[in-house]
C-alpha positions, 0 to 999 in steps of 0.5 A: 717076600724079600728074604735077601738085600744085596749090595755092590761095593764100589760107588755104593758101600765105598764112595769113590773119588776118581781124582785120587788115581791115576792122574796125580801119580802121573803127574808126579812121575811125568807120565802121559795122562792116561798111561796107567790106564793104557797099561792096564788094558794090555794085562795078559788076563782079565784081572776082573775074572781072576785072569791074573794075579796081584802079583802079575799086575804089579809087575805088568805095570812096572814093566809097562811104565819103566817104574822103579821098586819104589815108584811101583809101590807108590803105584800101587798104594795110590791105587788101593787108596782110590779102590777102596774109596771112603765108607759110606757109613749111613748105608752101610749101618742101614745095611748091617741092621738088615740082619737078622730079618734078611740075609746080606750079601755083596756081588762086586766086580773086583780084582785081585787083592780087593777082598783083602784090601776091603777088609778095612771096612769089615763088610765080612762081619755084616755080610752072609756072603760075598761074591767077588767076581775075581775069585768066581771068574763071573762078572756082573752083568753076566746073569750067572753071577746073581744066580750064584749069589741067590744060590750061596745065600740060599734064597731065590732071585726073586727074594732078592733085592739089588742095589747097584750104581750101574744100570746094566748090572741093575737090568741084567739081575731084573732079567732073572726076577731080582727086585733091582735099584739103581743107587743114585743118593744113599738116602734115595736107594735107602727109601726105594729099596725098603718100599720094595720090601714093604710092597712084597710083604704086603703081598704075603 
């Protein structure tokens, strides 16, 4: 029996447009293409695992790219606009409708500030739990993050169906017995998750 539906956020619940960031900022300020990403790779800690704070990321970007306060504000605003993307309303509504028949959760590889930024979409209102990697010090594809998510939802891994756009993350979840689905298009993903739910119910 499937007792919980768990989704990723970026490129799943959110539609991300990589044209938004960082190339436009780099062009506007005469930076070399790739400069913003290169600066991020030299952070003193792993942001996805909670190794740096949001303030430390900002200060690092400002220092490495030699930006003014105003330019740094602009960079950060561009970053978060890219990060939260656009809501996939069809998937969001379907996900919300899984309750109360099933528990709902999110497992996201995230950076400091993500929970606050993504509150714009109301994910917390439609889920029983959200696991942000930077808050728990674990990141996909580490199997421990899926064990944690199942435990916090009060279900077994075998009672979870998980949707993510990264095949390696899905494979890691499957290794624990989770029913994993690689996100392709929203209609196809919904159809496949519902097929799994129905198949598991038929086995009872």
